[in-house]
C-alpha positions in Angstrom: -75.7 63.1 -10.0 -76.8 66.5 -11.1 -75.5 69.1 -8.6 -78.6 71.2 -8.8 -80.8 68.2 -8.0 -78.5 67.4 -5.1 -78.7 71.0 -3.7 -82.5 70.8 -4.0 -82.7 67.3 -2.5 -80.6 68.2 0.5 -82.9 71.1 1.2 -85.9 69.1 0.9 -84.6 66.3 3.1 -83.2 68.5 5.8 -85.9 71.2 5.9 -88.9 69.2 5.2 -88.4 65.5 5.9 -86.0 65.6 8.8 -87.5 68.7 10.3 -91.0 67.1 10.3 -89.8 63.8 11.8 -87.7 65.6 14.4 -90.7 67.6 15.5 -93.0 64.5 15.6 -90.4 62.7 17.7 -90.5 65.5 20.1 -94.3 65.2 20.3 -94.0 61.4 20.9 -91.5 62.0 23.7 -93.6 64.7 25.4 -91.1 67.5 24.8 -93.6 69.7 23.0 -95.9 71.4 25.4 -98.7 72.7 23.3 -102.2 71.4 24.1 -102.4 69.3 21.0 -99.0 67.8 21.4 -99.6 66.9 25.0 -103.0 65.3 24.1 -101.1 63.1 21.5 -98.3 62.4 24.1 -100.9 61.3 26.7 -102.7 59.1 24.1 -99.4 57.3 23.4 -98.2 57.0 27.1 -99.8 53.6 27.6 -98.6 51.8 24.6 -95.5 49.5 24.5 -92.2 50.0 22.7 -93.2 47.7 19.9 -96.4 49.7 19.1 -94.4 53.1 19.4 -92.0 51.7 16.8 -94.9 50.8 14.5 -96.3 54.3 14.9 -92.8 55.9 14.1 -92.6 53.7 11.0 -96.1 54.8 10.0 -94.9 58.4 10.4 -91.9 57.8 8.2 -94.0 56.3 5.5 -96.5 59.2 5.8 -93.8 61.9 5.5 -92.0 60.1 2.7 -95.3 59.5 0.8 -96.2 63.1 1.1 -92.9 64.3 -0.3 -93.1 61.6 -3.0 -96.6 62.7 -4.0 -95.6 66.3 -4.1 -92.6 65.6 -6.3 -94.8 63.6 -8.6 -97.2 66.4 -8.9 -94.4 68.8 -9.8 -93.2 66.4 -12.5 -96.6 65.8 -14.0 -98.1 69.3 -13.7 -97.6 72.1 -16.2 -98.7 74.5 -13.5 -96.6 73.6 -10.4 -92.9 73.1 -10.1 -89.8 74.1 -8.3 -87.5 76.5 -10.0 -83.8 76.9 -9.3 -81.9 80.1 -9.4 -78.3 80.9 -8.6 -75.8 83.5 -9.8 -74.6 81.0 -12.5 -77.8 79.4 -13.6 -81.6 79.5 -13.6 -83.8 76.5 -14.2 -87.5 77.3 -14.4 -88.8 73.7 -14.2 -86.4 71.7 -11.9 -88.2 68.4 -12.4 -87.0 68.3 -16.0 -83.4 67.9 -14.7 -84.4 64.4 -13.6 -85.7 61.3 -15.3 -87.9 60.5 -12.3 -88.2 63.5 -9.8 -89.9 61.5 -7.1 -87.4 58.6 -7.6 -84.6 60.9 -6.5 -85.8 60.1 -2.9 -85.0 56.5 -3.0 -82.2 53.8 -3.5 -78.8 53.8 -1.9 -77.9 56.9 -4.0 -81.2 58.7 -3.3 -81.7 61.9 -1.3 -83.0 60.1 1.8 -80.0 57.8 2.1 -77.4 60.6 1.4 -78.9 63.5 3.2 -81.3 62.3 6.0 -80.4 61.7 9.6 -83.4 59.4 9.9 -83.7 55.9 8.5 -86.6 54.9 6.2 -87.5 52.2 8.7 -87.0 51.9 12.5 -85.9 48.4 13.4 
């Protein structure tokens, strides 16, 4: 795999996907004390574990779909993309480094599997 794609993927997974899931998990468990979070927590307080698992899986699907759609937009758009810059190299359109930018998320070699602390499905 391309090192630049891996660096980018790791950042996306850790700082977008995992951070979002972590924060939502904290809302579901009642640890976030904002009014909005507590309202959500109260609304979920009377549902059983099976339904909570279904909601968590829906959250995973929603987060992953959002990242997927953003990566597709970057790949297909001439106006929006991620660039990469380091002391050794600059790449103005990072999606061109991949033969399927959004596809970098998936498979056993994908960004989610390699870099995420959360599964793609709660079982």
